[in-house]
C-alpha positions in Angstrom: -14.9 -16.3 6.8 -12.6 -18.9 5.7 -8.8 -18.3 5.1 -8.2 -16.9 1.5 -5.2 -18.0 -0.5 -2.5 -15.9 -1.8 -3.3 -14.5 -5.2 -7.2 -14.6 -5.1 -8.6 -11.6 -6.4 -11.3 -10.0 -4.1 -13.8 -7.1 -3.8 -14.0 -5.2 -0.7 -17.1 -2.9 0.0 -14.9 0.0 0.7 -11.3 -0.6 -0.8 -12.5 -2.2 -4.1 -10.6 -4.8 -6.1 -7.5 -6.3 -4.5 -5.3 -9.3 -4.6 -4.5 -11.6 -1.5 -0.8 -11.3 -0.8 -0.7 -13.2 2.6 -3.0 -15.2 4.4 -3.2 -17.1 7.9 -6.0 -17.7 10.4 -5.3 -14.3 12.0 -4.3 -11.8 9.4 -5.0 -11.3 5.8 -3.0 -8.9 3.6 -4.6 -7.5 0.4 -2.8 -5.1 -2.2 -5.7 -3.0 -3.6 -5.7 -1.6 -7.0 -6.8 2.0 -5.9 -5.9 2.0 -2.1 -2.5 0.2 -1.9 -1.7 -2.5 0.7 -3.9 -3.3 3.5 -3.9 -5.6 6.8 -7.3 -7.2 7.9 -8.2 -9.2 10.9 -9.2 -12.5 8.9 -12.2 -13.4 11.2 -14.0 -10.1 10.6 -12.8 -9.4 6.9 -15.9 -9.1 4.6 -15.3 -9.4 0.9 -16.4 -11.3 -2.3 -13.9 -13.6 -3.6 -14.0 -13.0 -7.6 -11.0 -14.6 -8.8 -9.0 -17.7 -7.8 -5.4 -17.9 -7.1 -2.9 -18.9 -10.3 -2.9 -22.7 -10.4 0.7 -22.7 -10.5 3.4 -20.4 -8.7 5.7 -18.4 -11.0 8.7 -20.6 -12.2 12.3 -19.4 -11.0 14.3 -17.6 -13.4 17.9 -18.6 -14.4 19.4 -17.7 -11.1 17.0 -19.8 -9.3 15.2 -16.7 -7.6 11.2 -16.0 -8.1 10.4 -12.8 -9.7 10.4 -9.6 -7.6 7.5 -7.2 -7.9 8.3 -3.9 -9.4 8.9 -1.0 -7.1 7.6 2.5 -7.9 10.3 5.2 -8.5 10.5 7.6 -5.7 9.6 11.1 -6.3 12.3 13.6 -6.1 11.4 16.2 -3.5 10.6 19.7 -5.0 13.1 22.5 -4.0 11.8 24.9 -1.5 11.4 28.5 -2.7 14.0 30.9 -1.3 12.4 33.2 1.3 13.6 36.8 2.2 15.5 36.9 5.2 13.4 37.8 8.6 13.9 41.2 9.8 14.1 41.4 13.7 11.3 43.6 15.0 11.2 45.0 18.6 8.5 43.6 20.6 6.1 46.3 22.5 7.9 49.2 20.9 5.7 52.1 19.8 6.2 54.2 16.9 5.4 57.9 17.3 
């Protein structure tokens, strides 16, 4: 398989639709819609190219930086329920 270009839309047999985020002769990184980012060995990647990369790169903003992808907010961990304290028990003791 040939080296893909960043921004191409592909369809993978298992992971579905995704966009190529990085690609070279050895590795190809793809961000899939339903399965998140995955890294493949380029020579054995089997996927159908269904969209071409954008013709131009995004233009820098006023500060001269490229726009950064949005990050998902982290979930706050749920508080654990309070458990009653453990009561020590004699091991091997018989009740009569």
